[in-house]
VOPAGU-2260 file (C-alpha; in pm, 1 decimal, decimal comma):
REM VOPAGU-2260
SITE   aa  ch    i         X         Y         Z
SITE  UNK   A    0    -971,0     461,0    -959,8
SITE  UNK   A    1    -787,7     191,0   -1132,3
SITE  UNK   A    2    -552,6     -93,7   -1188,1
SITE  UNK   A    3    -251,2     -75,4   -1018,1
SITE  UNK   A    4     129,0    -173,5   -1028,2
SITE  UNK   A    5     458,2     -70,5    -853,1
SITE  UNK   A    6     810,0     -63,8    -947,8
SITE  UNK   A    7    1121,7      24,5    -730,7
SITE  UNK   A    8    1416,9     190,9    -902,1
SITE  UNK   A    9    1680,8      83,2    -657,3
SITE  UNK   A   10    1975,4     299,8    -790,0
SITE  UNK   A   11    1816,2     625,0    -907,8
SITE  UNK   A   12    2029,6     888,8    -953,6
SITE  UNK   A   13    1952,2    1195,5    -718,8
SITE  UNK   A   14    1795,3    1398,6   -1024,6
SITE  UNK   A   15    1603,8    1109,4   -1124,9
SITE  UNK   A   16    1316,0    1281,1    -993,0
SITE  UNK   A   17    1338,7    1511,8   -1233,6
SITE  UNK   A   18    1435,2    1271,8   -1513,2
SITE  UNK   A   19    1143,4    1110,8   -1517,8
SITE  UNK   A   20     965,6    1406,2   -1503,1
SITE  UNK   A   21    1095,8    1548,8   -1789,8
SITE  UNK   A   22    1048,7    1175,5   -2002,6
SITE  UNK   A   23     698,8    1164,1   -1868,5
SITE  UNK   A   24     588,4    1535,4   -1999,5
SITE  UNK   A   25     814,7    1546,6   -2377,2
SITE  UNK   A   26     726,9    1221,7   -2429,8
SITE  UNK   A   27     453,6    1111,2   -2297,8
SITE  UNK   A   28     210,1    1414,3   -2341,7
SITE  UNK   A   29     182,1    1412,9   -1915,0
SITE  UNK   A   30      28,8    1629,9   -1682,2
SITE  UNK   A   31     121,7    1748,6   -1346,1
SITE  UNK   A   32    -119,5    1728,7   -1110,9
SITE  UNK   A   33      -0,1    1738,6    -798,3
SITE  UNK   A   34     210,9    1625,8    -567,9
SITE  UNK   A   35     266,0    1273,5    -397,4
SITE  UNK   A   36     419,8    1298,7     -17,6
SITE  UNK   A   37     361,4     972,0     198,5
SITE  UNK   A   38     508,4     907,4     522,8
SITE  UNK   A   39     617,7     661,0     704,9
SITE  UNK   A   40     698,8     548,5    1037,4
SITE  UNK   A   41     772,2     207,1    1258,7
SITE  UNK   A   42     748,4      97,0    1616,9
SITE  UNK   A   43     863,1    -148,3    1817,9
SITE  UNK   A   44     695,6    -285,9    2138,0
SITE  UNK   A   45     843,1    -236,6    2498,1
SITE  UNK   A   46     621,5    -585,4    2627,4
SITE  UNK   A   47    1012,4    -780,4    2726,2
SITE  UNK   A   48    1035,2    -462,6    2976,8
SITE  UNK   A   49     734,1    -539,5    3152,5
SITE  UNK   A   50     931,1    -729,2    3478,7
SITE  UNK   A   51     825,1   -1100,1    3466,2
SITE  UNK   A   52     762,3   -1133,0    3171,0
SITE  UNK   A   53     959,0   -1305,2    2899,9
SITE  UNK   A   54     922,4   -1231,0    2501,7
SITE  UNK   A   55    1109,6   -1450,2    2254,9
SITE  UNK   A   56    1027,9   -1237,4    1952,1
SITE  UNK   A   57     903,6    -844,6    1952,6
SITE  UNK   A   58     579,8    -672,5    1780,6
SITE  UNK   A   59     677,7    -452,2    1527,5
SITE  UNK   A   60     432,1    -195,1    1367,3
SITE  UNK   A   61     469,7      11,0    1053,2
SITE  UNK   A   62     239,1     248,8     941,4
SITE  UNK   A   63     229,1     439,4     611,5
SITE  UNK   A   64      10,2     812,5     592,9
SITE  UNK   A   65    -219,8     799,9     269,9
SITE  UNK   A   66    -383,5    1100,5     235,5
SITE  UNK   A   67    -635,5    1099,0     527,4
SITE  UNK   A   68    -562,5     796,4     656,6
SITE  UNK   A   69    -306,8     609,7     774,4
SITE  UNK   A   70    -195,8     233,0     725,6
SITE  UNK   A   71    -125,6     -47,1     997,2
SITE  UNK   A   72      85,8    -337,1     910,4
SITE  UNK   A   73     169,2    -548,1    1275,3
SITE  UNK   A   74     363,2    -796,2    1271,1
SITE  UNK   A   75     399,9   -1026,5    1553,9
SITE  UNK   A   76     583,3   -1347,5    1496,0
SITE  UNK   A   77     469,5   -1532,3    1793,4
SITE  UNK   A   78      58,7   -1565,5    1678,1
SITE  UNK   A   79       7,3   -1848,5    1352,0
SITE  UNK   A   80     -70,4   -1690,9    1049,7
SITE  UNK   A   81    -327,7   -1759,3     808,7
SITE  UNK   A   82    -183,0   -2086,8     647,7
SITE  UNK   A   83     -65,6   -2207,7     989,6
SITE  UNK   A   84    -304,9   -2564,4    1072,6
SITE  UNK   A   85    -457,1   -2454,1    1400,7
SITE  UNK   A   86    -756,6   -2614,3    1576,2
SITE  UNK   A   87    -854,2   -2256,6    1742,5
SITE  UNK   A   88    -946,5   -1945,4    1674,9
SITE  UNK   A   89    -683,4   -1708,4    1728,1
SITE  UNK   A   90    -756,8   -1356,9    1830,2
SITE  UNK   A   91    -527,0   -1169,0    1491,1
SITE  UNK   A   92    -282,9   -1293,3    1299,0
SITE  UNK   A   93     100,3   -1310,2    1233,0
SITE  UNK   A   94       0,4    -959,2    1009,5
SITE  UNK   A   95    -242,9    -744,0    1082,1
SITE  UNK   A   96    -348,2    -480,3     836,8
SITE  UNK   A   97    -603,0    -182,8     910,3
SITE  UNK   A   98    -744,2     135,0     813,0
SITE  UNK   A   99    -720,2     415,4     996,8
SITE  UNK   A  100    -848,0     767,3     986,2
SITE  UNK   A  101    -775,2    1056,0    1077,2
SITE  UNK   A  102    -379,9     974,7    1048,7
SITE  UNK   A  103    -343,9    1133,1    1404,6
SITE  UNK   A  104    -573,3     909,2    1561,6
SITE  UNK   A  105    -304,1     603,5    1598,0
SITE  UNK   A  106     -76,3     809,8    1851,1
SITE  UNK   A  107    -352,2     966,9    2025,5
SITE  UNK   A  108    -443,5     679,7    2083,9
SITE  UNK   A  109    -104,3     500,0    2184,7
SITE  UNK   A  110     -29,9     781,4    2420,3
SITE  UNK   A  111    -395,0     824,6    2610,8
SITE  UNK   A  112    -395,6     442,3    2644,9
SITE  UNK   A  113      54,3     420,4    2775,7
SITE  UNK   A  114      21,2     164,9    2588,8
SITE  UNK   A  115     353,9     -34,3    2527,2
SITE  UNK   A  116     449,3     105,4    2216,8
SITE  UNK   A  117     799,0     365,9    2066,6
SITE  UNK   A  118     877,1     540,6    1769,2
SITE  UNK   A  119    1191,3     407,4    1663,1
SITE  UNK   A  120    1244,4     729,0    1564,5
SITE  UNK   A  121    1187,4    1059,9    1760,7
SITE  UNK   A  122    1196,5    1413,3    1709,3
SITE  UNK   A  123    1181,9    1722,5    1900,3
SITE  UNK   A  124     831,2    1881,0    1943,9
SITE  UNK   A  125     728,2    2257,6    1934,6
SITE  UNK   A  126     629,1    2256,2    2337,3
SITE  UNK   A  127     939,7    2227,0    2573,1
SITE  UNK   A  128    1069,5    1874,9    2669,1
SITE  UNK   A  129     732,6    1663,4    2435,2
SITE  UNK   A  130     887,1    1419,6    2197,4
SITE  UNK   A  131     694,7    1312,8    1926,9
SITE  UNK   A  132     766,2    1058,8    1674,4
SITE  UNK   A  133     874,0    1153,3    1369,3
SITE  UNK   A  134     874,0     908,0     973,8
SITE  UNK   A  135    1112,9     691,6     910,7
SITE  UNK   A  136    1129,3     752,4     525,8
SITE  UNK   A  137     891,9     979,8     310,9
SITE  UNK   A  138     800,7     954,3      -0,7
SITE  UNK   A  139     794,3    1305,8    -176,4
SITE  UNK   A  140     696,9    1301,1    -606,3
SITE  UNK   A  141     476,6    1403,8    -808,1
SITE  UNK   A  142      87,6    1312,7   -1011,3
SITE  UNK   A  143      78,1    1317,0   -1346,6
SITE  UNK   A  144    -172,4    1185,8   -1596,6
SITE  UNK   A  145    -135,1    1082,7   -1882,8
SITE  UNK   A  146    -421,5    1075,9   -2140,8
SITE  UNK   A  147    -682,6     979,2   -2002,6
SITE  UNK   A  148    -665,9     637,2   -1890,7
SITE  UNK   A  149    -285,7     650,6   -1630,7
SITE  UNK   A  150    -213,1     837,9   -1331,5
SITE  UNK   A  151     188,6     815,4   -1277,4
SITE  UNK   A  152     338,6     877,3    -920,6
SITE  UNK   A  153     687,9     835,1    -888,7
SITE  UNK   A  154     851,2     976,8    -576,6
SITE  UNK   A  155    1188,8     933,7    -424,0
SITE  UNK   A  156    1259,0     791,2    -107,9
SITE  UNK   A  157    1455,6     967,6     142,7
SITE  UNK   A  158    1548,6     886,3     464,5
SITE  UNK   A  159    1547,3    1052,1     845,6
SITE  UNK   A  160    1837,4    1226,9     796,0
SITE  UNK   A  161    1793,5    1354,2     468,1
SITE  UNK   A  162    1981,2    1114,1     189,1
SITE  UNK   A  163    1768,8     942,5    -131,8
SITE  UNK   A  164    1715,9     575,5    -106,3
SITE  UNK   A  165    1625,3     525,1    -487,4
SITE  UNK   A  166    1272,2     586,1    -611,0
SITE  UNK   A  167     903,6     459,8    -609,2
SITE  UNK   A  168     649,8     476,4    -925,1
SITE  UNK   A  169     374,3     364,3    -921,2
SITE  UNK   A  170     102,6     357,3   -1207,9
SITE  UNK   A  171    -278,1     290,6   -1232,8
SITE  UNK   A  172    -517,8     263,0   -1549,9
SITE  UNK   A  173    -882,5     368,7   -1491,8
SITE  UNK   A  174   -1019,8     242,7   -1751,8
SITE  UNK   A  175    -974,9    -175,4   -1539,8
SITE  UNK   A  176   -1086,0    -192,5   -1124,5
SITE  UNK   A  177    -823,5    -499,2   -1166,9
SITE  UNK   A  178    -686,8    -714,4   -1435,0
SITE  UNK   A  179    -618,5   -1066,5   -1425,2
SITE  UNK   A  180    -288,5   -1125,1   -1466,6
SITE  UNK   A  181    -164,8   -1504,6   -1651,6
SITE  UNK   A  182     173,8   -1501,1   -1440,5
SITE  UNK   A  183     198,1   -1603,1   -1112,0
SITE  UNK   A  184     318,7   -1274,7    -957,7
SITE  UNK   A  185       9,6   -1077,4   -1098,9
SITE  UNK   A  186     264,0    -877,7   -1303,7
SITE  UNK   A  187      88,3    -728,3   -1570,3
SITE  UNK   A  188     280,9    -672,3   -1854,0
SITE  UNK   A  189      80,9    -333,5   -1930,5
SITE  UNK   A  190     157,6    -173,0   -1656,5
SITE  UNK   A  191     486,1    -260,9   -1678,6
SITE  UNK   A  192     555,7    -169,4   -2003,8
SITE  UNK   A  193     418,2     168,8   -1885,3
SITE  UNK   A  194     636,0     207,7   -1630,3
SITE  UNK   A  195     918,6      59,4   -1797,9
SITE  UNK   A  196     881,0     374,5   -2090,3
SITE  UNK   A  197     900,0     639,7   -1816,7
SITE  UNK   A  198    1244,2     602,5   -1696,3
SITE  UNK   A  199    1473,0     712,9   -1801,8
SITE  UNK   A  200    1729,4     525,7   -2061,3
SITE  UNK   A  201    2009,1     449,4   -1769,2
SITE  UNK   A  202    2213,8     121,6   -1844,5
SITE  UNK   A  203    2191,7    -136,9   -1614,3
SITE  UNK   A  204    1972,5      39,6   -1404,3
SITE  UNK   A  205    1828,0    -156,4   -1115,0
SITE  UNK   A  206    1479,5    -226,0   -1094,1
SITE  UNK   A  207    1186,6    -419,7    -909,2
SITE  UNK   A  208     830,4    -423,2    -956,3
SITE  UNK   A  209     694,3    -452,2    -640,0
SITE  UNK   A  210     399,7    -741,3    -683,3
SITE  UNK   A  211     120,8    -925,8    -556,4
SITE  UNK   A  212    -144,2   -1151,6    -647,9
SITE  UNK   A  213    -514,8   -1145,2    -582,7
SITE  UNK   A  214    -453,0   -1476,0    -401,1
SITE  UNK   A  215    -196,6   -1368,4    -182,6
SITE  UNK   A  216    -402,3   -1047,3    -163,1
SITE  UNK   A  217    -752,8   -1279,1     -29,7
SITE  UNK   A  218    -545,6   -1507,6     177,8
SITE  UNK   A  219    -406,4   -1193,6     393,3
SITE  UNK   A  220    -789,9    -994,9     394,6
SITE  UNK   A  221    -857,3   -1410,7     443,5
SITE  UNK   A  222   -1028,2   -1297,0     858,8
SITE  UNK   A  223   -1230,2    -964,1     730,9
SITE  UNK   A  224   -1602,5    -856,4     829,6
SITE  UNK   A  225   -1867,1   -1053,1     682,3
SITE  UNK   A  226   -1937,0    -688,7     521,3
SITE  UNK   A  227   -1630,0    -605,1     319,2
SITE  UNK   A  228   -1676,8    -998,3     153,6
SITE  UNK   A  229   -1725,9   -1011,9    -221,4
SITE  UNK   A  230   -2066,2   -1246,3     -67,0
SITE  UNK   A  231   -2222,5    -873,8      61,0
SITE  UNK   A  232   -2126,6    -637,1    -216,5
SITE  UNK   A  233   -2254,3    -971,1    -467,6
SITE  UNK   A  234   -2582,3    -836,7    -644,6
SITE  UNK   A  235   -2886,8   -1116,0    -532,6
SITE  UNK   A  236   -2980,5   -1180,7    -867,2
SITE  UNK   A  237   -3391,2   -1235,2    -720,5
SITE  UNK   A  238   -3297,9    -888,6    -659,3
SITE  UNK   A  239   -3320,4    -769,0   -1007,1
SITE  UNK   A  240   -3484,8    -620,0   -1192,4
SITE  UNK   A  241   -3613,6    -804,9   -1552,2
SITE  UNK   A  242   -3398,6    -660,6   -1814,7
SITE  UNK   A  243   -3549,8    -508,6   -2143,9
SITE  UNK   A  244   -3270,9    -640,2   -2332,4
SITE  UNK   A  245   -3377,1    -927,1   -2614,3
SITE  UNK   A  246   -3003,5   -1066,2   -2570,5
SITE  UNK   A  247   -3011,2   -1087,0   -2179,2
SITE  UNK   A  248   -3024,6   -1376,8   -1979,0
SITE  UNK   A  249   -3033,5   -1308,2   -1705,8
SITE  UNK   A  250   -2745,3   -1467,6   -1544,6
SITE  UNK   A  251   -2440,6   -1224,2   -1681,3
SITE  UNK   A  252   -2257,8   -1019,0   -1355,5
SITE  UNK   A  253   -2331,1    -686,8   -1332,3
SITE  UNK   A  254   -1989,1    -434,9   -1421,0
SITE  UNK   A  255   -2126,2    -214,7   -1229,6
SITE  UNK   A  256   -2152,6    -435,0    -906,7
SITE  UNK   A  257   -1750,6    -392,1    -703,3
SITE  UNK   A  258   -1592,2    -706,2    -679,0
SITE  UNK   A  259   -1324,1    -828,6    -355,1
SITE  UNK   A  260    -982,7    -774,7    -647,6
SITE  UNK   A  261   -1102,5    -424,0    -764,7
SITE  UNK   A  262    -832,5    -186,8    -704,0
SITE  UNK   A  263   -1112,0      98,3    -598,7
SITE  UNK   A  264   -1121,9     373,0    -360,0
SITE  UNK   A  265    -969,3     296,3     -66,6
SITE  UNK   A  266    -894,5     -80,1    -146,3
SITE  UNK   A  267    -662,0      76,9    -371,1
SITE  UNK   A  268    -516,3     221,6    -134,0
SITE  UNK   A  269    -488,9      -5,2     123,0
SITE  UNK   A  270    -294,7    -282,8    -145,3
SITE  UNK   A  271     -90,9      14,4    -228,6
SITE  UNK   A  272       8,9      78,9     135,6
SITE  UNK   A  273      80,9    -276,4     152,1
SITE  UNK   A  274     309,4    -325,3     -99,9
SITE  UNK   A  275     548,3     -22,6     -29,9
SITE  UNK   A  276     513,9    -142,7     314,1
SITE  UNK   A  277     580,7    -511,4     258,8
SITE  UNK   A  278     877,3    -424,1      -8,1
SITE  UNK   A  279    1070,5    -163,8     248,1
SITE  UNK   A  280    1101,3    -324,2     522,5
SITE  UNK   A  281    1276,2    -637,2     272,3
SITE  UNK   A  282    1515,7    -356,4     239,9
SITE  UNK   A  283    1557,4    -303,3     655,9
SITE  UNK   A  284    1537,1      64,0     557,8
SITE  UNK   A  285    1218,3      33,1     766,3
């Protein structure tokens, strides 16, 4: 897995997926590798309905299911943010981001614990008289390989009623687990150029980059357990075996050791999921 960039095509036509597919296969020699399918759900808290308990603002929870994992973003407007000057250790912050597996574990936990959360959208269950949570939207599309360096994912954003609300594109550059950009928002010119090249040539197309700089991500992840930090991923110099390389001075970083900003493994999926959830929320379609 490598460094990833995302973009949103807001006014994509209903045949936009086919147009991009044709462009990738004809002009980039892209090879179809499978289906890209994400489901996004939102839940709202019912704490305000408890008699005698007044809640100025309710909590909101959004989930994104990707393969065998669910990424959960919990928004508590009453909790402090990580940038607030506080003299105590809060139980949680304004935003909490979790990774869970298997996909159905969260809803099973909410049901068994009778937690005060209800899905924003419910669908009929196969069992009579029961309701299950349905997705607010799905991202349905394709995965392509372009050469040995690129993975491109493109999909329609489909609302619960079936309406298509534009598209999301994701480009993953495999040779690099991270890419330091001189642009403050973390936008990569390399990935931006690739994403632009796979888009059809539409005049006045409304496209936006979905970005998150390393500094913003580090601040967001500031409260994660120490075992997830770079300090525990780094190999101590004292434990390294001496090198026989006459050009080695012993102070070089091991390129095989993962860094905290690397877009690898579940960390790549976490950042991608967070970007997608956050951007869709700004569009108020969650």
